[in-house]
C-alpha positions as CSV (number, residue, x, y, z in Angstrom):
1,M,0.0,0.0,0.0
2,T,1.5,3.4,-1.0
3,T,0.6,6.7,0.5
4,N,0.2,9.9,-1.4
5,P,2.6,12.5,-0.1
6,G,-0.1,15.2,-0.7
7,T,-2.6,13.3,1.5
8,S,-0.1,12.8,4.3
9,L,0.8,16.5,4.2
10,L,-2.9,17.5,4.2
11,A,-3.5,15.2,7.2
12,A,-0.6,16.6,9.1
13,S,-1.7,20.2,8.4
14,V,-5.2,19.5,9.6
15,L,-3.8,17.9,12.8
16,V,-1.5,20.9,13.5
17,S,-4.3,23.4,12.8
18,A,-6.7,21.5,15.2
19,L,-4.0,21.6,18.0
20,A,-3.3,25.2,17.4
21,F,-7.0,26.2,17.9
22,A,-7.7,23.9,20.8
23,A,-8.7,25.6,24.0
24,P,-5.8,25.8,26.4
25,A,-6.2,23.7,29.6
26,K,-7.3,25.6,32.6
27,A,-4.5,25.9,35.2
28,Q,-5.4,24.6,38.6
29,S,-5.3,27.0,41.5
30,R,-3.1,26.1,44.5
31,G,-6.2,25.4,46.5
32,E,-7.6,23.0,43.8
33,L,-4.3,21.3,43.6
34,L,-4.0,20.7,47.3
35,Y,-7.6,19.6,47.5
36,S,-7.3,17.2,44.6
37,T,-4.1,15.8,46.0
38,H,-5.0,15.4,49.6
39,C,-8.8,15.4,50.0
40,I,-10.7,14.2,47.0
41,A,-10.1,10.5,47.9
42,C,-12.6,10.8,50.7
43,H,-14.5,14.0,49.7
44,T,-16.5,13.6,46.6
45,S,-18.5,16.7,45.3
46,Q,-21.6,15.1,46.8
47,M,-20.2,15.7,50.3
48,H,-20.4,19.5,49.7
49,W,-24.1,19.3,48.6
50,R,-25.4,17.1,51.5
51,D,-28.1,18.4,53.8
52,N,-26.1,18.0,57.0
53,K,-23.0,19.8,55.9
54,M,-20.9,21.3,58.7
55,A,-19.9,24.4,56.7
56,T,-22.6,27.0,56.9
57,D,-20.6,30.2,56.3
58,W,-17.1,31.3,55.4
59,N,-15.7,30.9,58.9
60,S,-17.1,27.4,59.5
61,L,-15.8,26.4,56.0
62,E,-12.3,27.6,56.9
63,A,-12.6,25.9,60.3
64,Q,-13.4,22.6,58.6
65,V,-10.5,22.9,56.2
66,R,-8.2,23.7,59.2
67,R,-9.7,20.7,61.2
68,W,-9.2,18.2,58.4
69,Q,-5.8,19.2,57.4
70,A,-4.7,18.9,61.1
71,A,-6.5,15.5,61.4
72,N,-4.5,14.3,58.4
73,M,-1.3,15.9,59.6
74,L,-0.8,17.8,56.3
75,Q,1.0,20.7,58.0
76,W,-0.5,23.3,55.7
77,N,0.3,26.9,56.4
78,E,-2.2,29.7,56.7
79,D,-1.9,30.4,52.9
80,D,-2.7,26.8,52.1
81,I,-5.7,26.7,54.3
82,G,-6.9,30.0,52.8
83,E,-6.4,28.7,49.2
84,V,-8.3,25.5,49.8
85,T,-11.1,27.4,51.6
86,R,-11.3,29.8,48.6
87,Y,-11.3,26.9,46.1
88,L,-14.1,25.1,48.0
89,N,-16.1,28.3,48.4
90,D,-15.8,29.3,44.7
91,S,-16.6,25.8,43.6
92,Y,-19.4,24.7,45.9
93,Y,-20.5,27.0,48.7
94,H,-20.5,30.6,47.5
95,F,-20.5,32.1,51.0
96,A,-19.8,35.8,51.5
97,R,-16.1,36.1,52.2
98,V,-15.2,37.4,55.6
99,V,-12.5,40.1,55.6
100,V,-10.6,40.2,58.8
101,P,-8.9,43.6,59.4
């Protein structure tokens, strides 16, 4: 079986064009990366939509992030806790953010 060089060139051009116009992948935030690395094994998205959720506002959501990172000995710093809280809030909860002076 022989291949027409023109056909191969056309196929390659179509492939390169398709790749060039493909939407770029969305970069994960630090909070999303930490959550997907350390938490998603136990916490499916359904957990955040359940009726008896323990997070009822920004402060309680942050307290739960702090609690579970400590329980799992993750040793996250304040920025990590804030990033995961922000990711969860932006993705699931949509609580008003509390600004502490």
